[in-house]
MDAnalysis code that builds the backbone (N, CA, C; Angstrom):
import MDAnalysis as mda
import numpy as np

u = mda.Universe.empty(714, n_residues=238, atom_resindex=np.repeat(np.arange(238), 3), trajectory=True)
u.add_TopologyAttr("name", ["N", "CA", "C"] * 238)
u.add_TopologyAttr("resid", np.arange(1, 239))
u.add_TopologyAttr("resname", ["MET", "THR", "LYS", "LYS", "SER", "LEU", "GLU", "ILE", "CYS", "PHE", "THR", "PRO", "ALA", "ALA", "PHE", "ASP", "ALA", "HIS", "SER", "ASP", "SER", "GLU", "ALA", "VAL", "VAL", "VAL", "VAL", "ILE", "ASP", "VAL", "LEU", "ARG", "ALA", "THR", "SER", "SER", "ILE", "CYS", "THR", "ALA", "PHE", "ALA", "ASN", "GLY", "VAL", "ARG", "GLU", "ILE", "ILE", "PRO", "VAL", "GLU", "THR", "VAL", "GLU", "GLU", "ALA", "ARG", "ALA", "MET", "LYS", "ALA", "ARG", "GLY", "PHE", "LEU", "VAL", "ALA", "ALA", "GLU", "ARG", "ASP", "GLY", "PHE", "VAL", "LEU", "ASP", "PHE", "ALA", "ASP", "PHE", "GLY", "ASN", "SER", "PRO", "PHE", "ASN", "PHE", "THR", "PRO", "GLU", "LYS", "ILE", "LYS", "ASP", "ARG", "SER", "VAL", "VAL", "TYR", "SER", "THR", "THR", "ASN", "GLY", "THR", "GLY", "ILE", "MET", "LYS", "ARG", "ALA", "SER", "GLU", "CYS", "HIS", "ASP", "VAL", "VAL", "ILE", "GLY", "SER", "TRP", "LEU", "ASN", "ILE", "SER", "ALA", "ILE", "CYS", "LYS", "TRP", "ALA", "GLU", "GLU", "GLN", "GLU", "ARG", "LYS", "VAL", "VAL", "ILE", "VAL", "CYS", "ALA", "GLY", "TRP", "LYS", "LYS", "ARG", "PHE", "SER", "LEU", "GLU", "ASP", "ALA", "VAL", "CYS", "ALA", "GLY", "ALA", "PHE", "ALA", "ALA", "LYS", "LEU", "LEU", "GLU", "SER", "GLY", "LYS", "PHE", "CYS", "THR", "ILE", "CYS", "ASP", "SER", "VAL", "HIS", "ALA", "ALA", "THR", "ASP", "LEU", "TRP", "ASN", "MET", "ALA", "ARG", "GLU", "ASP", "LEU", "LEU", "GLY", "TYR", "MET", "GLU", "LYS", "ALA", "ALA", "GLN", "ARG", "SER", "ARG", "LEU", "ARG", "ASP", "LYS", "GLY", "LEU", "ASP", "ASP", "CYS", "ILE", "PRO", "TYR", "CYS", "HIS", "THR", "PHE", "ASP", "LEU", "THR", "ASP", "VAL", "ILE", "PRO", "VAL", "LEU", "ARG", "GLY", "ASP", "ARG", "LEU", "THR", "ALA", "LEU"])
u.atoms.positions = np.array([
    [1.060, -1.059, 0.583],
    [0.075, -0.027, 0.024],
    [0.942, 1.113, 0.157],
    [0.477, 2.208, -0.516],
    [1.694, 3.493, -0.913],
    [0.392, 3.934, 0.006],
    [1.279, 4.784, 1.118],
    [0.349, 6.055, 1.637],
    [0.400, 7.409, 1.021],
    [-0.560, 8.119, 0.966],
    [-0.693, 9.468, 0.955],
    [-0.236, 10.543, 1.616],
    [0.057, 11.742, 0.525],
    [0.451, 12.881, 1.771],
    [-0.536, 13.436, 2.301],
    [-0.039, 13.776, 3.859],
    [-1.160, 15.008, 4.559],
    [0.167, 16.319, 4.801],
    [-1.187, 17.017, 4.683],
    [-0.183, 18.400, 5.030],
    [-1.291, 19.364, 5.848],
    [-0.369, 20.312, 6.348],
    [-1.576, 21.114, 7.010],
    [-1.400, 22.516, 6.461],
    [-2.380, 23.706, 6.348],
    [-2.275, 24.733, 6.347],
    [-2.701, 25.676, 7.198],
    [-1.750, 26.184, 8.016],
    [-2.381, 26.898, 8.872],
    [-3.017, 28.313, 9.138],
    [-3.138, 28.848, 7.624],
    [-3.869, 30.249, 7.461],
    [-4.477, 29.951, 6.065],
    [-5.502, 30.584, 5.388],
    [-5.298, 30.861, 4.067],
    [-4.354, 31.458, 3.251],
    [-3.828, 32.502, 4.513],
    [-2.567, 33.435, 3.444],
    [-1.791, 32.414, 2.513],
    [-1.291, 31.159, 3.226],
    [-0.417, 29.872, 3.138],
    [-1.273, 29.157, 1.677],
    [-2.639, 29.126, 1.400],
    [-3.129, 27.965, 0.746],
    [-2.568, 27.793, -0.657],
    [-1.719, 28.708, -1.313],
    [-1.595, 28.841, -2.555],
    [-0.465, 28.016, -2.121],
    [0.337, 27.693, -1.474],
    [1.207, 26.713, -1.266],
    [1.043, 25.089, -1.254],
    [-0.044, 24.957, -0.739],
    [-0.771, 23.717, -0.630],
    [-1.510, 23.192, -1.620],
    [-2.426, 24.056, -2.418],
    [-3.391, 23.669, -3.358],
    [-2.850, 22.689, -4.255],
    [-3.784, 21.776, -4.518],
    [-3.571, 20.855, -5.265],
    [-4.637, 20.281, -6.207],
    [-4.732, 20.226, -7.393],
    [-6.145, 19.968, -8.238],
    [-6.576, 18.483, -7.879],
    [-5.605, 17.263, -7.122],
    [-6.008, 16.150, -6.854],
    [-5.904, 15.517, -5.353],
    [-6.170, 16.895, -4.271],
    [-6.076, 16.829, -3.279],
    [-7.438, 16.820, -2.577],
    [-7.956, 16.245, -1.778],
    [-8.942, 16.582, -0.475],
    [-8.945, 17.351, 0.061],
    [-9.336, 18.603, 0.288],
    [-9.235, 19.542, 1.159],
    [-10.232, 19.440, 2.293],
    [-9.534, 19.611, 3.958],
    [-10.587, 19.609, 4.859],
    [-10.437, 20.649, 5.395],
    [-11.668, 21.557, 5.329],
    [-11.946, 22.765, 5.957],
    [-12.120, 23.492, 7.404],
    [-11.434, 24.131, 8.535],
    [-11.910, 23.526, 9.552],
    [-12.287, 25.591, 10.416],
    [-13.341, 25.350, 10.480],
    [-13.134, 26.490, 11.755],
    [-13.948, 26.474, 12.510],
    [-13.822, 26.216, 13.626],
    [-14.519, 25.542, 14.837],
    [-14.947, 26.328, 15.341],
    [-14.553, 27.815, 15.631],
    [-15.485, 29.198, 16.033],
    [-15.511, 30.267, 15.015],
    [-16.934, 30.044, 14.382],
    [-17.784, 29.605, 14.579],
    [-18.294, 28.376, 13.324],
    [-17.917, 28.596, 12.438],
    [-18.323, 28.304, 10.790],
    [-18.352, 27.079, 10.623],
    [-17.661, 26.221, 10.723],
    [-17.577, 24.973, 10.067],
    [-18.214, 23.920, 11.735],
    [-18.213, 24.603, 12.673],
    [-19.218, 24.078, 13.780],
    [-20.658, 23.775, 13.525],
    [-20.791, 25.042, 12.895],
    [-22.453, 25.831, 12.316],
    [-22.940, 25.153, 11.251],
    [-21.954, 24.486, 10.289],
    [-22.294, 23.750, 8.721],
    [-22.571, 22.429, 9.304],
    [-22.160, 21.765, 10.037],
    [-22.247, 20.481, 10.522],
    [-23.276, 20.597, 11.374],
    [-23.751, 21.531, 12.177],
    [-25.016, 21.156, 12.975],
    [-25.971, 21.667, 11.999],
    [-25.923, 22.590, 10.890],
    [-26.678, 22.705, 10.107],
    [-27.476, 21.247, 9.137],
    [-26.629, 20.718, 8.662],
    [-26.563, 19.315, 8.237],
    [-27.259, 18.494, 8.911],
    [-26.861, 18.402, 10.371],
    [-27.054, 17.402, 10.822],
    [-28.810, 17.586, 11.454],
    [-29.167, 19.252, 11.097],
    [-30.792, 19.134, 11.240],
    [-31.215, 19.691, 10.105],
    [-30.738, 18.683, 8.831],
    [-31.604, 18.683, 8.096],
    [-31.901, 19.969, 7.055],
    [-30.748, 20.945, 7.177],
    [-30.723, 21.921, 6.043],
    [-30.636, 20.986, 4.675],
    [-31.233, 21.430, 3.395],
    [-31.056, 21.043, 2.265],
    [-29.799, 21.169, 1.527],
    [-28.911, 22.903, 1.647],
    [-28.017, 22.740, 1.066],
    [-27.707, 24.407, 1.792],
    [-25.997, 24.644, 1.600],
    [-25.727, 25.608, 2.183],
    [-24.551, 26.501, 1.289],
    [-25.495, 27.770, 1.120],
    [-24.729, 28.272, -0.375],
    [-23.223, 29.521, 0.260],
    [-22.590, 29.080, 0.343],
    [-21.535, 29.878, 1.140],
    [-20.896, 30.796, -0.361],
    [-20.775, 32.193, 0.667],
    [-20.815, 33.205, -0.035],
    [-19.665, 33.968, 0.659],
    [-18.897, 34.778, -0.112],
    [-17.046, 35.440, 0.658],
    [-17.787, 36.787, 1.127],
    [-18.832, 37.902, 0.212],
    [-18.508, 39.330, 0.815],
    [-19.835, 39.596, 1.170],
    [-19.949, 40.443, 1.677],
    [-21.170, 40.816, 2.281],
    [-22.339, 41.591, 0.877],
    [-22.096, 41.788, 0.068],
    [-22.569, 41.970, -1.022],
    [-23.516, 40.707, -1.650],
    [-22.728, 39.956, -1.588],
    [-23.084, 38.779, -2.505],
    [-24.271, 38.561, -1.482],
    [-23.991, 38.231, -0.240],
    [-25.069, 37.603, 0.889],
    [-26.311, 38.856, 0.700],
    [-26.077, 39.962, 1.029],
    [-27.227, 40.825, 0.404],
    [-27.839, 41.012, -0.959],
    [-27.470, 40.420, -1.824],
    [-27.976, 40.182, -2.895],
    [-28.932, 39.147, -2.894],
    [-28.493, 38.334, -2.296],
    [-29.098, 36.489, -2.345],
    [-30.220, 36.711, -1.478],
    [-30.106, 37.776, -0.695],
    [-31.189, 38.194, 0.929],
    [-32.578, 38.665, -0.192],
    [-32.000, 39.834, -1.000],
    [-33.065, 40.326, -1.634],
    [-33.422, 39.458, -2.593],
    [-32.725, 38.580, -3.199],
    [-33.617, 37.232, -4.207],
    [-34.793, 36.276, -3.248],
    [-34.410, 36.684, -2.045],
    [-35.517, 35.990, -1.226],
    [-35.174, 34.641, -0.240],
    [-33.507, 34.409, -0.590],
    [-33.113, 33.417, 0.279],
    [-32.356, 33.585, 1.680],
    [-32.992, 32.473, 2.682],
    [-32.579, 32.599, 3.994],
    [-31.416, 32.981, 4.189],
    [-30.532, 33.895, 4.910],
    [-29.289, 34.435, 5.078],
    [-28.809, 34.011, 6.576],
    [-27.649, 33.411, 6.388],
    [-26.625, 33.563, 7.913],
    [-25.597, 34.221, 7.317],
    [-25.455, 35.394, 8.307],
    [-24.338, 36.025, 7.628],
    [-23.748, 36.915, 9.291],
    [-22.176, 36.949, 8.895],
    [-21.647, 37.996, 10.611],
    [-20.554, 38.480, 9.955],
    [-20.021, 39.294, 10.658],
    [-18.664, 39.959, 10.437],
    [-18.011, 40.095, 11.923],
    [-17.152, 39.867, 12.133],
    [-16.497, 40.123, 13.568],
    [-17.182, 39.319, 14.746],
    [-18.154, 38.447, 14.573],
    [-19.499, 38.148, 15.462],
    [-20.493, 38.613, 15.555],
    [-20.569, 40.012, 14.604],
    [-22.229, 41.011, 14.711],
    [-23.101, 39.780, 13.621],
    [-23.951, 39.549, 13.926],
    [-25.306, 39.304, 12.673],
    [-25.346, 40.552, 12.147],
    [-25.191, 40.608, 10.406],
    [-25.431, 41.214, 9.748],
    [-26.600, 42.361, 9.379],
    [-27.323, 43.519, 8.996],
    [-28.378, 44.053, 9.604],
    [-29.595, 43.578, 8.785],
    [-29.365, 43.078, 7.255],
    [-29.941, 42.238, 6.795],
    [-30.412, 40.737, 6.684],
    [-29.192, 39.900, 7.766],
    [-29.641, 38.575, 7.453],
    [-30.528, 38.319, 8.496],
    [-31.101, 36.709, 8.231],
    [-31.685, 36.174, 9.023],
    [-31.641, 35.939, 10.488],
    [-30.513, 35.285, 10.286],
    [-29.504, 34.880, 11.530],
    [-28.022, 35.229, 11.373],
    [-27.296, 34.696, 12.538],
    [-25.691, 35.044, 12.408],
    [-25.333, 33.290, 12.271],
    [-24.426, 33.868, 12.911],
    [-23.130, 32.458, 12.957],
    [-22.964, 31.251, 14.263],
    [-23.880, 31.620, 15.019],
    [-23.835, 30.660, 16.323],
    [-24.541, 28.992, 15.550],
    [-23.720, 28.028, 15.945],
    [-24.458, 26.714, 15.328],
    [-25.932, 26.728, 16.216],
    [-26.300, 27.440, 17.056],
    [-27.395, 27.452, 17.751],
    [-28.493, 28.049, 17.244],
    [-28.199, 29.054, 15.727],
    [-29.175, 29.276, 14.956],
    [-29.918, 28.272, 14.355],
    [-29.001, 27.147, 13.943],
    [-29.616, 26.168, 13.100],
    [-30.392, 24.988, 13.297],
    [-31.696, 25.895, 13.886],
    [-32.551, 24.885, 14.384],
    [-33.040, 24.012, 13.160],
    [-33.854, 22.813, 13.511],
    [-34.660, 22.278, 12.363],
    [-35.552, 23.301, 11.713],
    [-36.484, 23.797, 13.237],
    [-37.567, 24.639, 12.807],
    [-36.967, 25.990, 11.679],
    [-35.777, 26.166, 11.788],
    [-35.278, 27.463, 10.771],
    [-34.807, 27.219, 9.062],
    [-34.489, 25.739, 9.408],
    [-33.707, 25.540, 8.216],
    [-33.810, 24.026, 7.618],
    [-34.510, 23.466, 8.055],
    [-34.985, 21.968, 7.566],
    [-35.265, 22.200, 6.274],
    [-34.732, 21.310, 5.367],
    [-35.013, 21.299, 4.037],
    [-35.198, 22.387, 3.545],
    [-34.174, 23.552, 3.809],
    [-34.154, 24.738, 3.168],
    [-32.979, 25.083, 2.760],
    [-32.335, 26.122, 1.501],
    [-31.396, 26.617, 1.416],
    [-31.061, 27.593, 2.288],
    [-29.609, 27.630, 2.503],
    [-29.290, 28.272, 3.367],
    [-28.153, 29.459, 2.461],
    [-28.075, 30.621, 2.857],
    [-26.575, 31.609, 1.662],
    [-26.248, 31.632, 3.536],
    [-24.524, 31.120, 3.349],
    [-23.828, 31.487, 4.449],
    [-22.863, 32.075, 4.269],
    [-22.428, 33.767, 4.827],
    [-21.168, 34.172, 5.041],
    [-20.600, 34.559, 6.333],
    [-19.350, 34.258, 6.230],
    [-18.473, 34.467, 7.568],
    [-17.613, 35.524, 7.359],
    [-17.091, 35.411, 8.455],
    [-15.319, 36.331, 8.573],
    [-14.399, 35.797, 7.970],
    [-14.366, 34.624, 8.456],
    [-13.126, 33.988, 7.978],
    [-13.554, 32.188, 6.657],
    [-14.222, 31.602, 7.753],
    [-14.637, 30.313, 6.854],
    [-15.175, 30.389, 5.750],
    [-16.318, 31.112, 5.225],
    [-16.824, 30.944, 3.541],
    [-15.652, 31.292, 2.295],
    [-14.716, 32.085, 2.892],
    [-14.007, 32.771, 1.606],
    [-12.832, 31.341, 1.505],
    [-12.332, 30.943, 2.384],
    [-11.259, 29.677, 1.938],
    [-11.913, 28.308, 1.200],
    [-13.609, 28.506, 1.716],
    [-14.324, 26.892, 1.245],
    [-14.434, 27.403, -0.607],
    [-14.553, 28.816, -0.764],
    [-14.371, 29.085, -2.396],
    [-13.113, 28.831, -3.265],
    [-11.912, 29.446, -2.390],
    [-10.864, 28.993, -3.130],
    [-10.458, 27.807, -3.014],
    [-10.576, 26.980, -2.240],
    [-10.011, 25.710, -2.249],
    [-11.190, 24.787, -3.323],
    [-12.024, 25.210, -3.766],
    [-13.040, 24.453, -5.070],
    [-12.089, 24.119, -6.104],
    [-11.023, 24.785, -6.422],
    [-10.234, 23.925, -7.336],
    [-9.379, 22.629, -7.234],
    [-9.320, 22.063, -5.814],
    [-9.067, 20.937, -5.421],
    [-10.155, 19.753, -6.029],
    [-9.976, 18.394, -5.868],
    [-10.893, 17.570, -5.951],
    [-12.063, 17.409, -5.186],
    [-11.880, 17.081, -3.920],
    [-13.074, 17.397, -3.169],
    [-12.375, 18.479, -1.913],
    [-13.713, 19.402, -1.670],
    [-13.654, 20.006, 0.020],
    [-14.778, 19.693, 0.573],
    [-14.230, 19.360, 1.871],
    [-15.023, 19.322, 3.060],
    [-14.909, 19.543, 4.090],
    [-16.187, 19.800, 4.797],
    [-16.176, 20.486, 6.252],
    [-16.041, 19.666, 7.261],
    [-14.901, 20.107, 8.008],
    [-14.169, 19.444, 9.064],
    [-14.897, 20.234, 10.415],
    [-15.024, 19.409, 11.032],
    [-15.141, 20.352, 13.172],
    [-15.111, 19.058, 13.927],
    [-14.858, 19.267, 15.188],
    [-14.676, 18.357, 16.040],
    [-16.393, 17.718, 16.252],
    [-17.186, 18.193, 15.483],
    [-18.286, 17.219, 15.896],
    [-18.672, 16.073, 14.709],
    [-17.728, 16.214, 13.615],
    [-17.878, 15.243, 12.593],
    [-16.771, 14.480, 12.214],
    [-15.116, 14.556, 13.313],
    [-14.392, 14.342, 12.963],
    [-13.835, 12.841, 12.243],
    [-14.694, 12.113, 13.210],
    [-14.343, 10.101, 13.107],
    [-14.828, 10.126, 12.091],
    [-15.919, 10.596, 11.519],
    [-16.788, 10.512, 9.751],
    [-15.909, 11.132, 8.966],
    [-15.542, 12.278, 9.113],
    [-14.255, 12.840, 8.078],
    [-13.186, 12.151, 7.787],
    [-12.488, 11.590, 9.082],
    [-11.188, 10.917, 8.601],
    [-11.491, 9.723, 8.294],
    [-12.278, 8.956, 8.864],
    [-12.961, 7.378, 8.233],
    [-13.088, 7.763, 6.624],
    [-13.732, 8.478, 6.214],
    [-14.174, 8.865, 4.631],
    [-12.976, 9.234, 4.253],
    [-12.172, 10.118, 4.650],
    [-10.499, 10.633, 4.023],
    [-9.788, 9.323, 3.696],
    [-9.739, 8.581, 4.728],
    [-8.752, 7.259, 4.252],
    [-9.124, 6.193, 3.413],
    [-10.501, 6.339, 2.764],
    [-11.324, 5.491, 1.823],
    [-10.578, 6.300, 0.786],
    [-10.380, 7.487, 0.374],
    [-10.489, 8.367, -0.798],
    [-9.067, 7.763, -1.357],
    [-7.732, 7.854, -0.620],
    [-6.797, 6.816, -1.486],
    [-5.733, 8.780, -1.947],
    [-6.235, 9.813, -1.636],
    [-5.937, 11.134, -2.436],
    [-4.804, 11.515, -0.704],
    [-4.019, 12.185, -1.511],
    [-3.147, 13.474, -0.778],
    [-4.809, 14.080, 0.068],
    [-4.158, 14.368, 1.238],
    [-5.439, 15.073, 2.034],
    [-4.428, 16.701, 2.456],
    [-5.154, 17.738, 2.122],
    [-4.653, 18.845, 3.134],
    [-5.813, 19.171, 3.763],
    [-5.579, 19.928, 5.106],
    [-6.374, 20.016, 6.303],
    [-6.173, 21.972, 6.021],
    [-7.188, 22.654, 6.028],
    [-6.767, 24.306, 5.876],
    [-7.680, 24.680, 7.270],
    [-6.991, 25.299, 7.900],
    [-7.444, 26.208, 9.103],
    [-7.979, 27.478, 8.782],
    [-9.029, 27.885, 8.754],
    [-9.695, 28.801, 8.495],
    [-8.917, 30.273, 9.303],
    [-8.728, 30.209, 10.298],
    [-7.765, 30.982, 10.979],
    [-8.548, 32.463, 11.517],
    [-8.169, 33.491, 11.222],
    [-8.853, 34.925, 11.803],
    [-8.431, 35.771, 10.971],
    [-8.777, 36.453, 9.445],
    [-8.325, 37.432, 9.113],
    [-7.187, 37.147, 8.433],
    [-6.793, 35.764, 7.768],
    [-5.741, 35.059, 7.660],
    [-4.799, 34.800, 8.570],
    [-5.115, 34.966, 9.668],
    [-4.049, 34.953, 10.446],
    [-4.226, 33.339, 11.817],
    [-2.920, 33.092, 12.240],
    [-3.016, 32.141, 12.823],
    [-4.065, 32.231, 13.697],
    [-4.674, 30.654, 13.962],
    [-5.997, 30.647, 15.274],
    [-5.577, 29.421, 16.216],
    [-5.578, 29.565, 17.383],
    [-5.231, 28.240, 18.046],
    [-6.330, 27.110, 18.182],
    [-7.428, 27.702, 18.124],
    [-8.441, 26.578, 17.900],
    [-8.589, 25.830, 16.886],
    [-8.257, 26.434, 15.310],
    [-8.108, 25.183, 14.490],
    [-6.901, 24.677, 14.000],
    [-6.104, 25.320, 14.439],
    [-4.472, 24.171, 14.671],
    [-4.623, 23.269, 15.397],
    [-5.165, 23.207, 16.531],
    [-5.866, 22.294, 17.700],
    [-6.428, 21.004, 17.239],
    [-7.517, 21.429, 16.260],
    [-8.435, 20.559, 15.771],
    [-8.023, 19.884, 14.368],
    [-7.010, 20.623, 13.459],
    [-6.525, 20.211, 12.572],
    [-5.319, 19.173, 13.318],
    [-4.934, 19.302, 14.313],
    [-3.898, 17.992, 15.351],
    [-4.658, 16.963, 15.422],
    [-5.481, 17.383, 15.437],
    [-6.210, 15.825, 16.256],
    [-6.888, 14.991, 14.988],
    [-7.236, 15.873, 13.909],
    [-7.652, 15.188, 12.390],
    [-6.108, 14.952, 12.032],
    [-5.216, 15.423, 12.021],
    [-4.417, 14.747, 11.312],
    [-3.438, 13.504, 12.096],
    [-3.624, 13.365, 13.516],
    [-3.077, 12.418, 14.475],
    [-4.134, 10.929, 14.161],
    [-5.368, 11.414, 13.752],
    [-6.220, 10.251, 13.240],
    [-5.866, 9.605, 12.527],
    [-5.769, 10.491, 11.079],
    [-5.183, 10.314, 10.086],
    [-3.996, 9.582, 9.683],
    [-2.868, 9.907, 10.535],
    [-1.536, 9.060, 10.922],
    [-1.820, 7.658, 11.390],
    [-3.028, 8.001, 12.413],
    [-2.820, 6.256, 13.252],
    [-3.210, 5.200, 12.249],
    [-4.090, 5.535, 11.307],
    [-4.590, 4.941, 10.413],
    [-3.588, 4.074, 9.194],
    [-2.295, 4.469, 9.431],
    [-1.152, 4.185, 8.542],
    [-1.625, 4.001, 7.192],
    [-2.611, 5.030, 6.697],
    [-2.578, 5.190, 5.321],
    [-2.301, 6.840, 4.820],
    [-1.245, 7.160, 6.126],
    [-0.825, 8.688, 5.382],
    [0.685, 8.758, 6.180],
    [0.998, 9.849, 5.367],
    [2.304, 9.933, 6.100],
    [3.068, 11.572, 5.372],
    [3.814, 12.057, 6.259],
    [3.993, 13.783, 6.449],
    [5.293, 13.869, 6.213],
    [5.680, 14.944, 5.522],
    [6.850, 15.614, 5.883],
    [6.759, 17.102, 5.962],
    [5.619, 17.291, 6.661],
    [4.964, 18.808, 6.706],
    [5.035, 19.349, 8.114],
    [6.133, 20.322, 7.990],
    [6.570, 20.617, 9.687],
    [5.099, 20.846, 10.459],
    [3.824, 22.091, 9.451],
    [2.774, 22.408, 10.272],
    [1.796, 21.241, 10.965],
    [2.020, 19.705, 10.284],
    [1.438, 18.322, 10.780],
    [1.943, 18.152, 12.124],
    [3.299, 18.167, 12.311],
    [3.854, 17.975, 13.636],
    [3.544, 18.941, 14.442],
    [3.712, 19.684, 14.070],
    [3.325, 21.103, 14.700],
    [2.082, 20.892, 15.726],
    [1.289, 20.850, 14.778],
    [-0.267, 21.055, 15.133],
    [-0.532, 19.354, 15.829],
    [-0.194, 18.662, 15.556],
    [-0.211, 17.091, 16.357],
    [0.482, 17.776, 17.904],
    [1.639, 17.952, 17.881],
    [2.125, 18.496, 18.944],
    [1.046, 19.449, 19.936],
    [0.455, 20.248, 19.250],
    [-0.733, 20.991, 20.519],
    [-1.429, 20.495, 20.319],
    [-1.905, 19.263, 19.642],
    [-3.655, 18.546, 20.164],
    [-2.899, 17.525, 20.905],
    [-1.804, 17.294, 21.559],
    [-1.221, 16.300, 22.427],
    [-1.032, 16.866, 23.590],
    [-0.868, 18.450, 23.815],
    [-0.518, 19.353, 24.788],
    [-2.219, 19.750, 25.366],
    [-3.479, 19.726, 23.982],
    [-4.754, 20.289, 24.530],
    [-4.953, 19.209, 25.143],
    [-5.439, 17.528, 24.544],
    [-6.151, 16.940, 24.442],
    [-7.072, 16.533, 25.784],
    [-5.986, 16.537, 27.005],
    [-6.562, 16.324, 28.383],
    [-7.076, 17.184, 29.041],
    [-6.896, 18.326, 28.243],
    [-8.346, 19.294, 29.153],
    [-8.567, 20.248, 28.002],
    [-9.542, 19.740, 27.165],
    [-9.445, 20.974, 25.463],
    [-10.356, 21.960, 25.596],
    [-11.456, 22.151, 26.847],
    [-11.531, 23.355, 26.573],
    [-10.754, 24.347, 27.780],
    [-9.888, 23.489, 28.784],
    [-9.093, 24.690, 29.735],
    [-7.789, 25.262, 28.351],
    [-7.696, 24.179, 27.800],
    [-6.686, 24.561, 26.891],
    [-7.040, 25.895, 25.589],
    [-8.283, 25.843, 25.249],
    [-8.730, 26.880, 24.527],
    [-8.717, 28.366, 25.201],
    [-8.906, 28.129, 26.562],
    [-9.218, 29.623, 27.025],
    [-7.682, 30.551, 26.544],
    [-6.792, 29.939, 26.126],
    [-5.599, 30.696, 25.349],
    [-5.231, 30.995, 24.156],
    [-7.182, 30.690, 23.405],
    [-7.221, 30.917, 22.179],
    [-8.148, 32.604, 22.164],
    [-7.513, 33.514, 21.078],
    [-7.880, 34.977, 20.943],
    [-9.183, 34.701, 20.550],
    [-10.007, 34.006, 19.533],
    [-10.849, 33.623, 19.276],
    [-11.928, 33.729, 20.504],
    [-11.529, 32.501, 21.496],
    [-12.603, 32.260, 22.749],
    [-12.347, 33.777, 23.747],
    [-11.468, 34.475, 23.683],
    [-11.771, 35.778, 24.425],
    [-12.784, 36.938, 23.596],
    [-12.356, 36.943, 22.341],
    [-13.458, 37.798, 21.334],
    [-14.677, 37.722, 21.504],
    [-15.519, 36.143, 21.513],
    [-16.165, 35.424, 21.541],
    [-16.919, 35.928, 22.994],
    [-16.235, 35.723, 23.982],
    [-16.353, 36.612, 25.717],
    [-16.565, 37.708, 25.445],
    [-15.845, 38.715, 25.316],
    [-16.451, 39.547, 25.130],
    [-17.653, 40.272, 24.606],
    [-18.154, 39.504, 23.697],
    [-19.046, 39.985, 22.967],
    [-20.509, 38.841, 23.260],
    [-20.473, 38.103, 24.307],
    [-21.466, 37.814, 24.698],
    [-21.624, 36.666, 24.250],
    [-20.910, 35.781, 23.232],
    [-21.600, 35.139, 22.579],
    [-20.139, 33.748, 22.484],
    [-20.089, 33.309, 23.481],
    [-19.279, 32.253, 24.286],
    [-20.089, 31.166, 24.497],
    [-21.399, 31.547, 24.402],
    [-21.999, 29.705, 24.708],
    [-22.102, 28.555, 24.222],
    [-21.705, 29.219, 22.756],
    [-21.366, 27.430, 22.082],
    [-20.172, 27.077, 22.129],
    [-19.131, 27.428, 22.809],
    [-17.683, 26.857, 22.506],
    [-17.515, 25.517, 23.110],
    [-18.492, 24.828, 24.442],
    [-18.015, 23.591, 24.833],
    [-18.991, 22.669, 23.580],
    [-19.956, 23.244, 23.213],
    [-20.537, 22.297, 22.053],
    [-19.598, 22.465, 20.572],
    [-19.265, 23.283, 20.373],
    [-18.048, 23.122, 19.152],
    [-16.997, 22.528, 19.658],
    [-16.818, 21.900, 20.830],
    [-15.339, 21.252, 20.760],
    [-16.174, 19.604, 21.810],
    [-16.997, 19.192, 20.898],
    [-17.851, 18.034, 21.291],
    [-17.574, 17.143, 20.374],
    [-16.956, 16.114, 20.712],
    [-16.241, 15.327, 19.872],
    [-17.546, 14.201, 18.759],
    [-17.846, 13.989, 17.637],
    [-18.716, 13.114, 16.848],
    [-20.044, 13.376, 17.456],
    [-20.587, 14.331, 17.482],
    [-21.936, 14.233, 17.754],
    [-22.671, 13.604, 16.362],
    [-21.998, 14.251, 15.032],
    [-22.695, 13.884, 13.725],
    [-22.099, 13.050, 12.971],
    [-22.238, 12.291, 12.165],
    [-21.382, 11.332, 10.792],
    [-22.208, 12.296, 9.715],
    [-22.396, 13.058, 9.508],
    [-22.527, 13.763, 8.166],
    [-21.593, 14.604, 7.806],
    [-21.254, 14.801, 6.599],
    [-20.092, 15.172, 5.617],
    [-20.344, 16.109, 4.955],
    [-20.443, 17.368, 5.122],
    [-20.652, 17.995, 4.236],
    [-19.494, 18.691, 3.110],
    [-20.389, 18.429, 1.719],
    [-19.145, 18.473, 0.542],
    [-19.545, 19.746, -0.447],
    [-18.792, 20.151, -0.802],
    [-18.831, 21.271, -2.090],
    [-18.648, 20.895, -3.138],
    [-20.398, 20.715, -3.581],
    [-20.587, 20.940, -4.620],
    [-20.687, 22.000, -6.129],
    [-20.193, 22.416, -6.837],
    [-20.234, 23.739, -7.513],
    [-20.120, 24.568, -6.592],
    [-21.316, 25.603, -6.478],
    [-21.144, 26.988, -5.240],
    [-21.988, 26.220, -4.112],
    [-22.273, 25.031, -4.096],
    [-22.964, 24.971, -2.402],
    [-22.331, 23.972, -2.035],
    [-22.814, 23.895, -0.891],
    [-22.708, 22.530, 0.109],
    [-23.693, 21.540, 0.265],
    [-23.778, 20.452, 0.210],
    [-24.408, 19.354, 0.385],
    [-24.049, 18.123, 1.226],
    [-25.269, 17.446, 1.903],
    [-24.330, 16.509, 2.747],
    [-23.933, 15.256, 1.453],
    [-22.685, 14.468, 1.977],
    [-22.132, 13.593, 1.252],
    [-22.939, 12.414, 1.340],
])
C-alpha cells in the first residue's frame, strides 16, 4: 500500500503553497463556521451556499434566500441570523437552502474549490471525516480558516487531532512541519481541551461579545456523522 501525503495549512494566506487539484481539502473553522455548517446538516438543511462578501449575501437576501451572515461576530443587519450553531435549528433550516457568509470560513471554501473535493470538518464530525478521507486514497490538505488570514489556536489544535487520527490509520505519511506542530499542540491540549482553549484569542473575542455560549458545544466530539461537501457553488451532505 502506498501511503498518501498529509499536509496542514495554518492560514488561508498560505493556501496557494498547499493547493493541489488532486487533493482532498478539509476546511476547519471551529469557532464557529464549520461547527455551524455541520450542525445545520445534522438538523436537515437541504444545502448551504457559501458566499465570501457582504454584497453577495445581501444580493441573495434580496432574491428571497434565507441568509446567515456575520462579520466580527455580529449579525449583519439584513441577515436572518448569524453564525452560532444554535441558530441552525430544524425549525429554521430543515429542507431549506441557506446562504452563509462569515468573517473567515466561507472565503477559503470558495478558494479551495479548485481541488478534487472540499469537505467541512469540525470536532462534531471528526471521526466520520477521517474514516471517509482514509477511503479516498488521495493526498489530504487540512486548511485552518484562521482569523483574518492569521493563525488561530483553536483551528490548529483541531487540525492536529484530525492529522493524528489520519496518521494512526497507517494510510498517510507526512513531511509537513505544520502537521508535526499541530499534532504536538493537540497532544498538549487533549487532556483538557476546553481549558487549553482559554488561551485562544477567538475565545476571548467571543466572550467579550457575549457569544461564547457555544464553545463547549463546538468542542464536542462526534455528534454527527454528516460530511458536508462542496459541489459547484454549494454545500450538500455527502
